[in-house]
N, C-alpha and C positions, 0 to 999 in steps of 0.2 A: 690598097687603097692607098700605103705608103707613095705607091708611083702618081695615084693620080693626085693625090694633094703637091707630090716635088714641082709636078711640071708648072705650080704656079710661080715661084723661086724663081731667083736670077744663077740660083749657084747653091752649092751642096751645103755649106755653110749655114746660111738662110735658113735652108730650110734646118739642119740641124737644130740650131738657136729654135726655131718652131717647135719642134718636135720635142727636145726636152720642157719643153714652158707643157706641153701637152700633156707632157707623163708628170712634172710637179703640180700641175692640175688633180688628174687623179690623184694621184696619192696626198693632197687636202681633201682630198672628197671622199675617198675610201674608206672602207666598212673596217671594223677589225681584221677580218677574216682576210681580206684581198692584201690590209698592211703585212699578215703573217704570212702570206706565201710571199710576197714580196722580200723580208729581209731574211727570208732562207735562201733568198737568188742573190748574186752577187751583180742583179742587175738593180738594185735599189741606189746601193754604195753606189756606181756609177752616176748615177741621175745626184744626189747627193751632191757629192764631189764636183761633178759638173758643175751644177745649176744654183748650187745654195749655200758653194763656202766662206760666203763672207759672214752669212749669217748665222748657219751653224757647225758646230764638229759634228764629225760623221759617226765619235763616240755620243757623244752629245744626246743625236738623234738615232742613234741603234736604244742607247739607254731608256730616252724616255717611249721608245715606242716598247721596246721588253716590257717595260713596267704597265705603261695598259693594256697592254697583252695578257698581263700575269696576274693582273688586279681581277679581285671576285666583284660579280657585281649580281645583283638581285636575282636575276632569270636566273643565274642556276640555285635556288631556293626552289624547294618542291612546294608543290600549289600550297599543301596544309600548314607548314611551316610560314611562309606568307600570308597565308590569310591571318595565322596569328600572330605575326607580330604586327601586322599593318592596322589592325582593329585594336588589337593594346594599344598600339603608338593614339592613335585617332580616339580612343577611350581616354587612353591618358590626359590627351591633349583637353578633348570632352571638358572633363572631371575639372582641368587646371581654371579653362573658361567657366566652369557654374560658380569656381571660389572667388573669381576675378569679377564677374553680376555680383553677388552678394558684396563683398571688399564697398564696393562702386557704384554701387543702388541710384547715383544722379547721372553715371553714365548711360548711352542709352544704346542699348546691345539687345540683340534678340537672336539666341542660341537655339540651333534644329540640327539632330541627327538622324536618319534616319535610312534605313539599308545602306550604310556606311559608306555615306555623305555628313558632312558635320558644312553647316552652314551657320557663320558668325557674319547678321547686317550689324555694321556699325552705325546707322543714319545716314547722313550726308559725308564720312568719312569712307562710305562704299562698302561692300560685302566679299569677307575669306570663302573659301570655297574648297573640304580638305575634301577628296576621293577616293576612293582606292583603284587601281588601273589593274586590274586579275591577268591579263591578256602580258603586259611586261611587268607585270609584278611590282610596280610602283605606285606612289602614292602623288598624287595630283593636288598641287593647290593652287590657288588663284589667287591671287592676293589683289587688292586696290594699291598697292603701294610699289611691289616690286614689280606686279604680272604673275604671268602665267609660270609654273617651275616643273620639273618630273623630279622626282627624287626616289631614287635607289639605294636599297638595303646595302652596306657594305660592311660585313662582320669585322670584326676584329682582329689582331694576332693572334688573338687565342679559340675565337670563331663561337665563342659563346655570348659574345656581347658583342655591338656591331651598332652603325649610327644610319639614321637616312642621310643619304649627299644627295644635294644638287653637284651633277659633275660640271657642270662648267665654272662653278666654281669653288668648288668645295667646302657651299654651305649646309650646315643640318640645320635640317630641318626644324627643332628646339629650336635652336638660337637664334632662326631668322624671324621665325612668329613674337618671340620674347622679345628682340632687338625693334621690329616693326609696332608692336601693340605698345611698349614702352612709349611710345609718340604721341601715341593717341589715346593712352587709358591711364597706364598703371604699369607697377611690375606682374608679370607673370610666372606665376608657380607650378613649376613642370616638377 
C-alpha cells in the first residue's frame, strides 16, 4: 500500500509529510490499547518529535498518555459492585429530588423511577433521564441543558470511595446536576 500511495507524490519528502500526517491522525483517534502498544515502541516518539514539536514536548505527551493508561475506569468494576454503586447513586439522587419537590411545591416537577431509569420532567424546561448502562458499567445522563453524558466510576486514592465522572470534562455527576437544577428550580441537597 505504501508504494501505491507513494506514486501520487512528486518526491520523497511530500510522501513522508503525508505519511506522518496519517500516523498522527491515527494517534488522535486510537484506542487506549493501541496507544499503549505505540508507547512501548520508539515509533511513537519519532512521530511526535517529527510532526508535533511546536505544540507538545515528548515528555508531556508521554506523561499524559501514561496517566490515561494507568487510570482506573468503571469497566474494571465487577458487575455486582457496578450495580451496587449505580443503584445507590441513582437512589440517592431520587431521594434528593423528592425532597426538592417537597421544598418547592410551586415548581412543576414529575419524578419517575423504574427499572434503573430515573426520569425528571421539568415541564417546559425539558426532561432529565438518568439510567444505568450495564454493558459499559456507566451511568448515562440526558440533560436538556448540557445534552447527553456518560459517567464512569473513578475510584479515589484509597479505592473505598470514588465518584461518577464524565471523562471528557472531568465533571462529577452530582455537581453537574446540582449546578443545572439550581438555575431551574433551586438547591439540590445530595
